[in-house]
ChimeraX commands (.cxc) that place a marker at each C-alpha (Angstrom):
marker #1 position 0.00,0.00,0.00 radius 0.5
marker #1 position 1.56,3.27,-1.12 radius 0.5
marker #1 position -0.84,5.91,0.22 radius 0.5
marker #1 position -0.41,7.79,3.47 radius 0.5
marker #1 position -2.23,6.25,6.42 radius 0.5
marker #1 position -4.44,8.42,8.60 radius 0.5
marker #1 position -2.77,6.94,11.68 radius 0.5
marker #1 position -0.61,4.05,12.79 radius 0.5
marker #1 position -3.53,2.33,14.54 radius 0.5
marker #1 position -3.86,-1.32,13.42 radius 0.5
marker #1 position -7.66,-1.04,13.32 radius 0.5
marker #1 position -7.40,2.03,11.09 radius 0.5
marker #1 position -4.95,0.19,8.81 radius 0.5
marker #1 position -7.36,-2.75,8.53 radius 0.5
marker #1 position -10.27,-0.45,7.72 radius 0.5
marker #1 position -8.25,1.41,5.10 radius 0.5
marker #1 position -7.23,-1.90,3.50 radius 0.5
marker #1 position -10.78,-3.26,3.38 radius 0.5
marker #1 position -12.46,-0.02,2.42 radius 0.5
marker #1 position -16.10,-0.65,3.26 radius 0.5
marker #1 position -18.85,-3.22,3.58 radius 0.5
marker #1 position -19.02,-3.82,-0.17 radius 0.5
marker #1 position -15.42,-5.01,-0.14 radius 0.5
marker #1 position -16.17,-7.44,2.67 radius 0.5
marker #1 position -19.17,-8.80,0.75 radius 0.5
marker #1 position -16.98,-9.43,-2.31 radius 0.5
marker #1 position -14.52,-11.34,-0.11 radius 0.5
marker #1 position -17.45,-13.22,1.46 radius 0.5
marker #1 position -18.76,-14.18,-1.98 radius 0.5
marker #1 position -15.40,-15.68,-2.91 radius 0.5
marker #1 position -14.81,-17.53,0.37 radius 0.5
marker #1 position -18.33,-18.69,1.16 radius 0.5
marker #1 position -19.94,-19.08,-2.27 radius 0.5
marker #1 position -17.10,-19.53,-4.75 radius 0.5
marker #1 position -17.99,-16.51,-6.87 radius 0.5
marker #1 position -15.21,-15.38,-9.17 radius 0.5
marker #1 position -16.56,-13.19,-11.98 radius 0.5
marker #1 position -17.92,-9.67,-12.15 radius 0.5
marker #1 position -21.41,-10.92,-13.09 radius 0.5
marker #1 position -21.44,-13.44,-10.23 radius 0.5
marker #1 position -20.65,-10.67,-7.74 radius 0.5
marker #1 position -23.28,-8.46,-9.37 radius 0.5
marker #1 position -25.92,-11.17,-8.85 radius 0.5
marker #1 position -25.47,-11.21,-5.04 radius 0.5
marker #1 position -28.56,-10.53,-2.93 radius 0.5
marker #1 position -27.25,-7.16,-1.71 radius 0.5
marker #1 position -27.59,-5.70,-5.24 radius 0.5
marker #1 position -24.33,-3.77,-5.47 radius 0.5
marker #1 position -24.31,-1.10,-8.17 radius 0.5
marker #1 position -22.09,-1.80,-11.18 radius 0.5
marker #1 position -19.89,1.25,-10.66 radius 0.5
marker #1 position -19.34,0.45,-6.99 radius 0.5
marker #1 position -18.51,-3.18,-7.77 radius 0.5
marker #1 position -16.01,-2.19,-10.44 radius 0.5
marker #1 position -14.42,0.33,-8.07 radius 0.5
marker #1 position -14.14,-2.13,-5.17 radius 0.5
marker #1 position -12.63,-4.84,-7.38 radius 0.5
marker #1 position -9.93,-2.40,-8.51 radius 0.5
marker #1 position -9.31,-1.25,-4.92 radius 0.5
marker #1 position -9.00,-4.82,-3.63 radius 0.5
marker #1 position -6.48,-5.56,-6.39 radius 0.5
marker #1 position -4.48,-2.41,-5.68 radius 0.5
marker #1 position -4.35,-3.30,-2.00 radius 0.5
marker #1 position -3.07,-6.78,-2.79 radius 0.5
marker #1 position -6.10,-8.72,-1.57 radius 0.5
marker #1 position -7.33,-9.89,-5.00 radius 0.5
marker #1 position -5.72,-10.78,-8.26 radius 0.5
marker #1 position -7.48,-10.70,-11.64 radius 0.5
marker #1 position -6.76,-13.46,-14.17 radius 0.5
marker #1 position -8.18,-14.44,-17.56 radius 0.5
marker #1 position -11.08,-16.88,-17.26 radius 0.5
marker #1 position -9.76,-20.35,-18.12 radius 0.5
marker #1 position -12.76,-21.25,-20.35 radius 0.5
marker #1 position -14.07,-17.90,-21.60 radius 0.5
marker #1 position -11.37,-15.45,-22.65 radius 0.5
marker #1 position -13.94,-12.62,-22.73 radius 0.5
marker #1 position -14.25,-12.86,-18.94 radius 0.5
marker #1 position -11.88,-12.45,-16.04 radius 0.5
marker #1 position -11.86,-14.16,-12.68 radius 0.5
marker #1 position -10.92,-12.72,-9.32 radius 0.5
marker #1 position -9.03,-14.79,-6.77 radius 0.5
marker #1 position -7.78,-14.07,-3.28 radius 0.5
marker #1 position -4.10,-13.50,-2.72 radius 0.5
marker #1 position -2.40,-14.92,0.37 radius 0.5
marker #1 position -3.10,-11.59,2.12 radius 0.5
marker #1 position -6.76,-11.96,1.13 radius 0.5
marker #1 position -6.84,-15.52,2.45 radius 0.5
marker #1 position -5.55,-14.21,5.78 radius 0.5
marker #1 position -8.96,-12.54,6.18 radius 0.5
marker #1 position -10.76,-15.90,6.52 radius 0.5
marker #1 position -10.69,-15.83,10.36 radius 0.5
marker #1 position -12.11,-12.30,10.39 radius 0.5
marker #1 position -15.00,-13.24,8.11 radius 0.5
marker #1 position -15.73,-16.31,10.25 radius 0.5
marker #1 position -15.86,-14.09,13.36 radius 0.5
marker #1 position -18.10,-11.55,11.63 radius 0.5
marker #1 position -20.48,-14.30,10.48 radius 0.5
marker #1 position -20.73,-15.72,13.97 radius 0.5
marker #1 position -21.21,-12.28,15.53 radius 0.5
marker #1 position -23.95,-11.46,13.02 radius 0.5
marker #1 position -25.64,-14.85,13.38 radius 0.5
marker #1 position -26.04,-14.31,17.11 radius 0.5
marker #1 position -27.99,-11.13,16.39 radius 0.5
marker #1 position -30.15,-12.19,13.44 radius 0.5
marker #1 position -33.36,-13.78,14.71 radius 0.5
marker #1 position -35.67,-15.89,12.59 radius 0.5
marker #1 position -33.40,-16.13,9.57 radius 0.5
marker #1 position -32.44,-19.28,7.71 radius 0.5
marker #1 position -28.95,-19.67,9.13 radius 0.5
marker #1 position -26.61,-22.62,8.54 radius 0.5
marker #1 position -26.63,-23.59,12.22 radius 0.5
marker #1 position -24.70,-26.80,11.58 radius 0.5
marker #1 position -21.93,-24.75,9.98 radius 0.5
marker #1 position -21.86,-22.22,12.82 radius 0.5
marker #1 position -21.59,-25.03,15.37 radius 0.5
marker #1 position -18.71,-26.59,13.43 radius 0.5
marker #1 position -16.90,-23.24,13.36 radius 0.5
marker #1 position -17.40,-22.76,17.10 radius 0.5
marker #1 position -16.03,-26.22,17.88 radius 0.5
marker #1 position -13.22,-26.49,15.33 radius 0.5
marker #1 position -12.31,-22.96,14.29 radius 0.5
marker #1 position -8.53,-23.44,14.45 radius 0.5
marker #1 position -8.66,-26.61,12.37 radius 0.5
marker #1 position -11.12,-25.17,9.85 radius 0.5
marker #1 position -9.25,-21.96,9.03 radius 0.5
marker #1 position -6.33,-23.62,7.18 radius 0.5
marker #1 position -8.77,-26.01,5.46 radius 0.5
marker #1 position -10.91,-23.12,4.25 radius 0.5
marker #1 position -7.83,-21.28,3.01 radius 0.5
marker #1 position -6.63,-24.38,1.14 radius 0.5
marker #1 position -10.03,-25.01,-0.46 radius 0.5
marker #1 position -10.40,-21.37,-1.56 radius 0.5
marker #1 position -6.80,-21.36,-2.84 radius 0.5
marker #1 position -7.75,-24.37,-5.00 radius 0.5
marker #1 position -10.86,-22.62,-6.34 radius 0.5
marker #1 position -13.47,-24.04,-3.97 radius 0.5
marker #1 position -15.57,-22.44,-1.26 radius 0.5
marker #1 position -17.46,-23.12,1.96 radius 0.5
marker #1 position -21.01,-23.37,0.57 radius 0.5
marker #1 position -20.70,-22.93,-3.19 radius 0.5
marker #1 position -20.59,-25.48,-5.95 radius 0.5
marker #1 position -17.32,-27.36,-6.34 radius 0.5
marker #1 position -14.89,-25.60,-8.65 radius 0.5
marker #1 position -13.79,-28.96,-10.04 radius 0.5
marker #1 position -14.74,-32.57,-9.51 radius 0.5
marker #1 position -11.57,-33.03,-7.44 radius 0.5
marker #1 position -12.96,-31.35,-4.32 radius 0.5
marker #1 position -16.33,-30.43,-2.86 radius 0.5
marker #1 position -17.40,-27.48,-0.81 radius 0.5
marker #1 position -16.38,-27.60,2.84 radius 0.5
marker #1 position -19.90,-27.52,4.27 radius 0.5
marker #1 position -20.93,-30.67,2.35 radius 0.5
marker #1 position -17.79,-32.37,3.57 radius 0.5
marker #1 position -18.56,-31.49,7.21 radius 0.5
marker #1 position -22.18,-32.68,6.93 radius 0.5
marker #1 position -21.09,-35.95,5.33 radius 0.5
marker #1 position -18.53,-36.61,8.07 radius 0.5
marker #1 position -21.12,-36.07,10.85 radius 0.5
marker #1 position -23.38,-38.89,9.62 radius 0.5
marker link #1:1,2 radius 0.2
marker link #1:2,3 radius 0.2
marker link #1:3,4 radius 0.2
marker link #1:4,5 radius 0.2
marker link #1:5,6 radius 0.2
marker link #1:6,7 radius 0.2
marker link #1:7,8 radius 0.2
marker link #1:8,9 radius 0.2
marker link #1:9,10 radius 0.2
marker link #1:10,11 radius 0.2
marker link #1:11,12 radius 0.2
marker link #1:12,13 radius 0.2
marker link #1:13,14 radius 0.2
marker link #1:14,15 radius 0.2
marker link #1:15,16 radius 0.2
marker link #1:16,17 radius 0.2
marker link #1:17,18 radius 0.2
marker link #1:18,19 radius 0.2
marker link #1:19,20 radius 0.2
marker link #1:20,21 radius 0.2
marker link #1:21,22 radius 0.2
marker link #1:22,23 radius 0.2
marker link #1:23,24 radius 0.2
marker link #1:24,25 radius 0.2
marker link #1:25,26 radius 0.2
marker link #1:26,27 radius 0.2
marker link #1:27,28 radius 0.2
marker link #1:28,29 radius 0.2
marker link #1:29,30 radius 0.2
marker link #1:30,31 radius 0.2
marker link #1:31,32 radius 0.2
marker link #1:32,33 radius 0.2
marker link #1:33,34 radius 0.2
marker link #1:34,35 radius 0.2
marker link #1:35,36 radius 0.2
marker link #1:36,37 radius 0.2
marker link #1:37,38 radius 0.2
marker link #1:38,39 radius 0.2
marker link #1:39,40 radius 0.2
marker link #1:40,41 radius 0.2
marker link #1:41,42 radius 0.2
marker link #1:42,43 radius 0.2
marker link #1:43,44 radius 0.2
marker link #1:44,45 radius 0.2
marker link #1:45,46 radius 0.2
marker link #1:46,47 radius 0.2
marker link #1:47,48 radius 0.2
marker link #1:48,49 radius 0.2
marker link #1:49,50 radius 0.2
marker link #1:50,51 radius 0.2
marker link #1:51,52 radius 0.2
marker link #1:52,53 radius 0.2
marker link #1:53,54 radius 0.2
marker link #1:54,55 radius 0.2
marker link #1:55,56 radius 0.2
marker link #1:56,57 radius 0.2
marker link #1:57,58 radius 0.2
marker link #1:58,59 radius 0.2
marker link #1:59,60 radius 0.2
marker link #1:60,61 radius 0.2
marker link #1:61,62 radius 0.2
marker link #1:62,63 radius 0.2
marker link #1:63,64 radius 0.2
marker link #1:64,65 radius 0.2
marker link #1:65,66 radius 0.2
marker link #1:66,67 radius 0.2
marker link #1:67,68 radius 0.2
marker link #1:68,69 radius 0.2
marker link #1:69,70 radius 0.2
marker link #1:70,71 radius 0.2
marker link #1:71,72 radius 0.2
marker link #1:72,73 radius 0.2
marker link #1:73,74 radius 0.2
marker link #1:74,75 radius 0.2
marker link #1:75,76 radius 0.2
marker link #1:76,77 radius 0.2
marker link #1:77,78 radius 0.2
marker link #1:78,79 radius 0.2
marker link #1:79,80 radius 0.2
marker link #1:80,81 radius 0.2
marker link #1:81,82 radius 0.2
marker link #1:82,83 radius 0.2
marker link #1:83,84 radius 0.2
marker link #1:84,85 radius 0.2
marker link #1:85,86 radius 0.2
marker link #1:86,87 radius 0.2
marker link #1:87,88 radius 0.2
marker link #1:88,89 radius 0.2
marker link #1:89,90 radius 0.2
marker link #1:90,91 radius 0.2
marker link #1:91,92 radius 0.2
marker link #1:92,93 radius 0.2
marker link #1:93,94 radius 0.2
marker link #1:94,95 radius 0.2
marker link #1:95,96 radius 0.2
marker link #1:96,97 radius 0.2
marker link #1:97,98 radius 0.2
marker link #1:98,99 radius 0.2
marker link #1:99,100 radius 0.2
marker link #1:100,101 radius 0.2
marker link #1:101,102 radius 0.2
marker link #1:102,103 radius 0.2
marker link #1:103,104 radius 0.2
marker link #1:104,105 radius 0.2
marker link #1:105,106 radius 0.2
marker link #1:106,107 radius 0.2
marker link #1:107,108 radius 0.2
marker link #1:108,109 radius 0.2
marker link #1:109,110 radius 0.2
marker link #1:110,111 radius 0.2
marker link #1:111,112 radius 0.2
marker link #1:112,113 radius 0.2
marker link #1:113,114 radius 0.2
marker link #1:114,115 radius 0.2
marker link #1:115,116 radius 0.2
marker link #1:116,117 radius 0.2
marker link #1:117,118 radius 0.2
marker link #1:118,119 radius 0.2
marker link #1:119,120 radius 0.2
marker link #1:120,121 radius 0.2
marker link #1:121,122 radius 0.2
marker link #1:122,123 radius 0.2
marker link #1:123,124 radius 0.2
marker link #1:124,125 radius 0.2
marker link #1:125,126 radius 0.2
marker link #1:126,127 radius 0.2
marker link #1:127,128 radius 0.2
marker link #1:128,129 radius 0.2
marker link #1:129,130 radius 0.2
marker link #1:130,131 radius 0.2
marker link #1:131,132 radius 0.2
marker link #1:132,133 radius 0.2
marker link #1:133,134 radius 0.2
marker link #1:134,135 radius 0.2
marker link #1:135,136 radius 0.2
marker link #1:136,137 radius 0.2
marker link #1:137,138 radius 0.2
marker link #1:138,139 radius 0.2
marker link #1:139,140 radius 0.2
marker link #1:140,141 radius 0.2
marker link #1:141,142 radius 0.2
marker link #1:142,143 radius 0.2
marker link #1:143,144 radius 0.2
marker link #1:144,145 radius 0.2
marker link #1:145,146 radius 0.2
marker link #1:146,147 radius 0.2
marker link #1:147,148 radius 0.2
marker link #1:148,149 radius 0.2
marker link #1:149,150 radius 0.2
marker link #1:150,151 radius 0.2
marker link #1:151,152 radius 0.2
marker link #1:152,153 radius 0.2
marker link #1:153,154 radius 0.2
marker link #1:154,155 radius 0.2
marker link #1:155,156 radius 0.2
marker link #1:156,157 radius 0.2
marker link #1:157,158 radius 0.2
marker link #1:158,159 radius 0.2
view
């Protein structure tokens, strides 16, 4: 990061790196749902505006959290993937999801997933990072036939 920080506070640095809630939702979409393309991010429930999405994707790249690559099957598209610095945000997103889940009543929450995170957080973090690094996600469709999403794996192992 080349710009001047407002202060040397670690929380300020983190906020300046992430930018805003839209940036966190893009990271969530990659980690939790396996989204990789502009149109996939655009289709998220939160209905981000096109100009904001484009801006946040550029910002996340400039800050070293995302990298943009040509789509392997459709050269007209590009895919966005987390860098190692972006993958380091997995524990933060897990904490935010748990914090939010405690405060959202009556919603369709993946309680089985939340319980698994509470019990095995330290073991799950490197697994999530590995799966996302390989193109998978927590809840999304498998990126390839060689691995499934983590949630399906956890449910299968509990039976």
